[in-house]
C-alpha positions in Angstrom: -3.7 9.3 -7.9 -3.3 6.0 -5.3 -1.2 6.7 -2.4 2.2 5.5 -2.1 2.6 2.0 -0.1 3.8 2.9 3.5 7.0 1.9 5.0 5.9 -0.2 7.8 9.0 -1.4 10.3 8.4 -5.4 10.6 9.8 -7.4 13.4 10.1 -11.3 13.6 10.5 -13.1 16.8 11.7 -16.5 15.7 12.1 -19.7 18.6 14.6 -21.8 17.1 14.9 -25.6 17.6 11.5 -26.7 15.8 11.5 -29.6 13.3 9.6 -28.7 10.5 7.4 -31.1 8.4 4.6 -31.2 5.7 4.4 -29.7 2.2 4.9 -26.4 0.7 4.6 -24.9 -2.6 7.2 -21.7 -3.5 5.6 -18.6 -4.6 5.3 -17.5 -8.5 9.1 -15.9 -9.4 9.4 -12.4 -8.1 11.8 -11.6 -10.9 9.5 -12.9 -13.3 6.5 -11.2 -12.0 8.0 -7.8 -12.0 8.9 -7.4 -15.3 5.5 -8.9 -16.7 3.8 -6.9 -15.0 5.6 -3.9 -16.9 5.3 -5.8 -19.9 1.9 -5.6 -19.8 1.8 -1.9 -20.8 3.0 -2.8 -24.3 -0.8 -3.5 -25.2 -3.9 -1.3 -24.6 -5.6 -5.0 -24.2 -6.6 -6.6 -20.8 -3.7 -8.6 -19.4 -4.6 -11.7 -16.9 -1.8 -13.0 -14.7 -1.6 -15.3 -12.0 0.0 -16.8 -9.5 1.4 -13.6 -9.0 3.5 -13.2 -5.9 1.6 -10.7 -3.5 5.1 -9.0 -2.0 6.2 -5.6 -1.5 8.3 -5.2 -4.5 5.3 -6.4 -6.7 2.8 -4.2 -4.9 5.4 -1.3 -5.4 5.3 -1.5 -9.3 1.6 -1.9 -9.7 1.1 1.2 -7.4 3.8 2.5 -10.2 1.7 1.7 -13.0 -1.2 3.0 -11.9 0.7 6.5 -11.8 1.2 6.3 -15.3 -2.6 5.9 -16.3 -2.6 2.0 -16.4 -5.4 0.0 -14.6 -4.4 -2.5 -12.4 -6.9 -4.8 -9.9 -6.1 -7.5 -7.8 -9.0 -10.0 -8.6 -7.7 -12.6 -6.5 -5.1 -13.2 -3.6 -2.7 -13.8 -6.5 -4.2 -12.8 -9.9 -3.8 -9.3 -11.0 -5.6 -8.0 -14.1 -3.9 -4.8 -15.8 -5.3 -2.5 -18.7 -3.1 0.0 -19.9 -5.6 1.9 -22.5 -4.4 5.6 -21.6 -0.9 5.5 -20.8 0.9 8.7 -20.2 4.7 9.8 -19.8 4.0 11.0 -16.3 6.9 11.8 -13.9 7.1 8.4 -11.7 6.7 8.7 -7.9 10.3 9.3 -6.8 9.9 7.4 -3.4 8.2 4.3 -5.0 11.2 4.2 -7.4 13.5 4.5 -4.6 12.1 1.5 -3.0 12.4 -0.9 -5.8 15.2 -1.5 -8.4 12.1 -3.2 -11.1 11.1 0.8 -11.7 13.7 0.6 -14.6 11.7 -2.0 -16.1 9.2 0.4 -16.9 11.8 2.5 -19.4 11.2 -0.3 -22.7 7.6 -0.5 -22.2 6.9 3.3 -21.7 9.3 4.4 -24.9 7.5 1.9 -27.1 3.7 3.0 -25.9 4.4 6.8 -25.1 8.0 7.5 -27.0 9.1 8.8 -23.5 9.7 8.3 -19.8 11.6 10.6 -16.9 12.5 8.1 -14.3 14.2 8.7 -10.6 17.1 6.5 -10.3 16.1 3.0 -8.9 16.5 1.8 -5.6 16.4 -1.8 -4.2 18.7 -3.6 -2.0 22.2 -2.4 -1.0 24.5 -5.1 -2.1 27.1 -3.1 -3.7 26.9 -0.8 -7.2 24.2 -1.8 -9.3 24.9 -0.5 -12.4 22.5 0.7 -15.0 24.9 1.4 -18.2 23.8 -2.0 -20.1 20.2 -0.7 -19.8 21.1 2.9 -21.6 23.7 1.2 -24.0 21.2 -1.4 -25.3 18.2 1.2 -25.4 20.3 3.3 -27.4 21.0 1.2 -30.2 17.5 0.5 -30.5 16.7 3.8 -31.1 16.3 5.9 -27.7 18.2 9.0 -26.5 18.8 9.4 -23.1 19.5 12.2 -20.4 21.2 11.2 -17.4 21.5 13.7 -14.7 19.2 13.8 -11.1 16.9 11.9 -12.9 16.9 9.5 -16.3 14.9 11.1 -19.4 14.1 8.5 -22.0 12.7 9.8 -25.7 12.7 8.2 -29.1 11.0 9.3 -32.1 10.3 5.2 -33.0 12.1 2.3 -32.0 14.2 0.1 -34.8 15.6 -3.2 -34.5 19.5 -3.7 -33.9 22.0 -6.2 -33.7 22.9 -5.5 -30.0 25.9 -7.1 -27.8 25.8 -6.9 -24.1 28.7 -5.5 -21.9 27.6 -7.7 -19.3 24.6 -10.6 -19.3 22.3 -8.5 -17.1 18.9 -9.9 -16.2 16.8 -6.6 -16.4 18.7 -4.8 -19.3 17.9 -8.5 -21.4 14.1 -7.5 -20.0 14.4 -4.1 -21.0 15.6 -4.7 -24.3 12.7 -7.8 -24.9 10.3 -5.1 -24.2 11.8 -2.6 -26.5 12.5 -5.1 -29.2 9.2 -6.9 -29.8 7.7 -3.2 -30.6 10.7 -1.8 -32.6 10.7 -1.9 -36.3 12.5 -5.0 -37.8 14.6 -7.6 -36.2 16.5 -7.2 -33.2 18.8 -9.7 -32.2 20.4 -9.9 -28.5 23.7 -11.4 -27.9 25.3 -12.3 -24.7 22.1 -11.5 -22.9 21.1 -13.0 -19.8 19.0 -16.5 -19.6 17.6 -17.0 -16.7 14.3 -18.4 -15.6 12.5 -15.4 -15.3 13.8 -13.7 -18.4 12.6 -16.7 -20.2 8.9 -16.5 -18.3 8.9 -13.2 -19.5 9.6 -14.2 -23.1 6.8 -16.6 -23.1 4.4 -13.8 -22.0 5.5 -11.7 -24.6 4.7 -14.5 -27.2 1.6 -15.3 -25.8 1.0 -11.2 -26.8 1.6 -12.1 -30.4 5.5 -11.6 -30.2 7.8 -13.7 -32.4 11.3 -14.7 -30.2 13.6 -17.5 -30.8 16.9 -18.5 -28.5 14.7 -18.4 -25.6 16.7 -20.0 -22.9 19.8 -19.1 -24.6 22.4 -16.3 -24.5 21.1 -15.1 -28.4 17.7 -14.5 -28.6 16.4 -13.3 -32.2 13.2 -10.7 -32.3 10.8 -10.0 -35.0 9.7 -6.8 -34.1 6.5 -4.8 -34.5 4.3 -7.5 -34.6 0.8 -6.4 -33.0 0.6 -7.2 -29.8 -2.8 -8.1 -27.8 -4.0 -9.2 -24.3 -3.1 -12.5 -23.0 -3.5 -14.7 -19.9 -0.1 -15.9 -18.3 0.8 -18.0 -15.1 4.0 -17.0 -13.5 6.4 -19.8 -12.9 7.8 -20.9 -9.5 10.6 -19.0 -7.8 13.5 -21.2 -8.0 15.3 -19.1 -5.3 12.4 -19.4 -2.8 13.1 -23.3 -3.5 16.6 -23.0 -2.8 15.6 -21.3 0.4 13.2 -23.7 1.5 16.2 -26.8 0.7 18.4 -24.7 2.8 16.1 -24.2 5.8 15.1 -28.1 5.7 18.7 -29.4 5.9 19.7 -27.0 8.6 16.6 -27.8 10.7 17.0 -31.5 9.6 13.7 -31.7 8.7 11.6 -33.5 5.8 9.6 -31.2 3.6 8.3 -31.9 0.2 8.4 -28.9 -2.3 5.1 -28.9 -4.7 5.6 -27.5 -7.8 8.9 -26.8 -7.5 10.0 -25.8 -11.3 12.6 -28.8 -11.3 13.4 -28.2 -14.6 15.8 -24.8 -13.3 17.0 -26.7 -10.4 20.2 -28.5 -11.8 22.9 -26.4 -10.5 21.1 -25.7 -7.5 20.8 -29.3 -6.8 24.5 -30.2 -7.8 25.9 -27.4 -5.6 23.8 -28.3 -2.6 25.1 -31.8 -3.0 28.7 -30.5 -2.5 27.0 -29.6 1.0 26.3 -33.2 1.4 22.3 -32.2 1.1 20.3 -34.3 -1.4 16.9 -34.2 -2.9 14.7 -36.2 -4.7 12.8 -35.2 -7.7 9.3 -36.8 -7.9 7.4 -35.5 -11.0 7.2 -31.9 -10.4 7.9 -32.3 -6.7 11.1 -31.7 -4.9 11.4 -33.8 -1.5 14.1 -32.5 0.8 14.7 -35.6 3.4 15.2 -35.2 6.7 18.4 -36.0 9.0 21.1 -35.3 6.2 24.4 -36.2 6.0 25.9 -32.6 5.7 29.0 -33.2 4.9 31.0 -31.4 2.8 32.4 -33.2 -0.3 36.1 -32.3 -0.8 37.2 -32.2 -4.3 39.7 -34.7 -5.9 43.1 -34.8 -3.9 41.4 -33.9 -0.9 41.4 -29.8 -1.4 38.6 -27.4 -0.2 35.4 -27.3 -2.6 34.2 -24.1 -4.0 30.7 -23.0 -4.4 30.5 -19.7 -6.8 27.5 -17.9 -8.8 28.0 -17.2 -12.6 25.5 -16.3 -15.0 22.5 -18.8 -15.9 22.5 -21.7 -15.7 25.2 -21.8 -13.2 24.5 -21.0 -9.6 22.5 -18.1 -9.0 23.8 -15.3 -7.1 20.6 -14.6 -5.3 21.2 -17.8 -3.7 24.9 -17.5 -2.4 23.4 -15.8 1.0 21.5 -19.0 1.4 24.0 -21.3 0.6 26.4 -19.5 2.9 24.0 -19.9 6.2 23.3 -23.7 5.1 27.4 -24.3 5.1 27.8 -23.3 8.6 25.7 -26.5 9.8 27.5 -28.6 7.4 30.7 -30.8 8.4 33.9 -29.6 6.7 35.5 -26.7 5.1 34.1 -24.7 1.8 35.0 -21.4 -0.1 31.8 -19.4 -1.2 32.6 -17.1 -4.0 29.8 -14.1 -4.8 31.1 -12.6 -8.3 28.6 -10.0 -8.9 28.0 -7.7 -5.8 30.8 -6.4 -3.8 28.8 -6.1 -0.7 26.6 -8.9 -0.2 28.9 -10.7 2.0 28.9 -8.4 4.7 26.1 -9.6 6.2 28.2 -12.6 7.8 29.4 -10.9 10.5 25.7 -11.5 11.6 26.0 -14.8 11.7 29.0 -14.9 13.2 27.7 -13.0 16.1 25.4 -15.7 16.0 28.2 -18.2 16.5 29.1 -19.3 13.1 32.9 -19.8 12.2 33.4 -17.6 9.1 36.3 -16.3 7.6 35.5 -12.9 5.4 38.4 -13.2 2.9 37.3 -9.7 1.1 34.2 -8.5 -0.3 33.5 -11.5 -2.7 34.8 -14.5 -0.5 34.2 -16.2 2.5 35.5 -19.5 4.1 32.8 -21.3 5.9 34.0 -23.8 8.6 31.2 -26.3 10.4 29.1 -27.8 11.9 28.9 -24.5 14.2 26.1 -24.4 16.9 24.2 -21.2 16.4 22.9 -19.1 19.4 20.2 -16.9 19.3 20.6 -13.1 18.6 19.1 -9.8 17.8 20.3 -8.9 14.3 18.5 -6.5 11.4 17.9 -7.6 7.6 20.1 -5.5 5.1 18.6 -6.8 2.0 15.9 -9.7 0.8 18.3 -12.4 0.6 20.5 -12.0 3.5 17.4 -11.8 5.6 16.2 -14.9 4.9 19.8 -16.7 5.3 19.1 -14.9 8.8 15.4 -16.4 9.3 16.7 -19.9 8.5 20.0 -19.1 11.1 17.6 -18.0 13.9 15.2 -21.3 13.3 18.0 -23.3 13.7 19.4 -21.4 16.5 19.2 -22.4 20.0 17.1 -19.8 21.9 14.6 -16.8 20.5 16.0 -14.5 18.3 14.7 -11.0 16.7 15.2 -10.0 13.2 14.3 -6.3 12.9 14.1 -4.6 9.5 12.0 -8.0 8.2 10.0 -6.1 6.0 13.2 -6.3 3.7 12.1 -10.1 3.8 8.8 -9.6 2.6 9.9 -7.5 -0.4 10.8 -11.1 -1.8 9.3 -14.0 0.0 4.9 -13.9 0.3 3.6 -14.5 3.6 6.7 -16.3 4.8 6.0 -16.4 8.3 2.7 -17.8 7.9 3.9 -20.8 5.4 6.9 -21.6 7.8 4.6 -21.8 10.7 2.4 -24.1 8.4 5.1 -26.4 8.7 6.2 -26.1 12.3 8.2 -23.4 12.6 8.0 -21.0 15.4 7.4 -17.0 14.3 6.1 -14.3 15.7 5.4 -11.3 13.2 5.3 -7.6 14.7 2.7 -5.9 14.0 0.4 -9.0 13.1 -0.7 -9.4 9.7 -4.6 -8.0 9.1 -6.5 -10.0 7.4 
């Protein structure tokens, strides 16, 4: 059995004030790669995936699928081959499950292939309560029996199609439902489901395997289940959250950056909300150009009212980009309210930005008011989660002096070799310990 990935404490030493320039390509979408790796278990044939982000969460999920009998081989830096001929409903490694929320994505595929699964509670970012009830309710309607105590036990005598209404448009519950529905006997209709780019990517992968799905990109999808599924080759799409992070980074460092193959079709709300901060980008084919020396003046609402940036289900502004918007707003002239609706602890990281000199009022667990621009100064901070960690890295790169970011392995759960790629643009980031190879 493969040994669990070791927890490594990473530190970034960041010298601020450098102007960046050049071209960068976003990694594959983390939140698409995870459900697609899990969905590869739906067939016993070989699946070949490319543009897979080589990040901690993906590597942990790869280790997990190996523990249930799948063969998973990295054939290149970002290429992964999976062959799940001999799956078994083994108990999943609790330590690995505690590290990533994506472990719950194995429920749908394992029910479809093995009829049962025992799953320790999933982990992930500590950004407030992240309920799993929607997963249970959806899978029960598709024919699963579930017991929940210290662990979650799933079993089924056969999945059946159903007309399912989601009590919330949960992304991962939608992904689990898609995987279960393509294997279920008969038609399934998913209503009020999620439609994010990563959900769309999963659906297209399932179609490449032989599934029949209609309504991709909407909140109602219809699946004709029970079709035989075969192997497939699939390229993971660009990570739109990483693109948003790069826009914010370019803006606060007054840098001109070109983001190649940026997945511009999925950026309309992101670009609209950056424009509210006075940051405008230019689309050139498949690329996104962020000009240097932006005006960065907050655009007031009609009548001179304080504007608001708020996250909502897709296609509105994504919740995972909210931390990036907060740190970007600290460098913009004017005042803006940022309203994070999904996670009641996500905004608590702003105390670290305040310690660096940002002018932020934490109104409540969901809302902050940012007044800028503020001169940020270097500090020693700790990354609490992926997106807040990236926000603090952006802050450190525009701050005066040398900052230290502890717990930077959290950033590396979602951003592939980020210090190397930013250093190639002119950033000055030292990783401790250095990378091997």
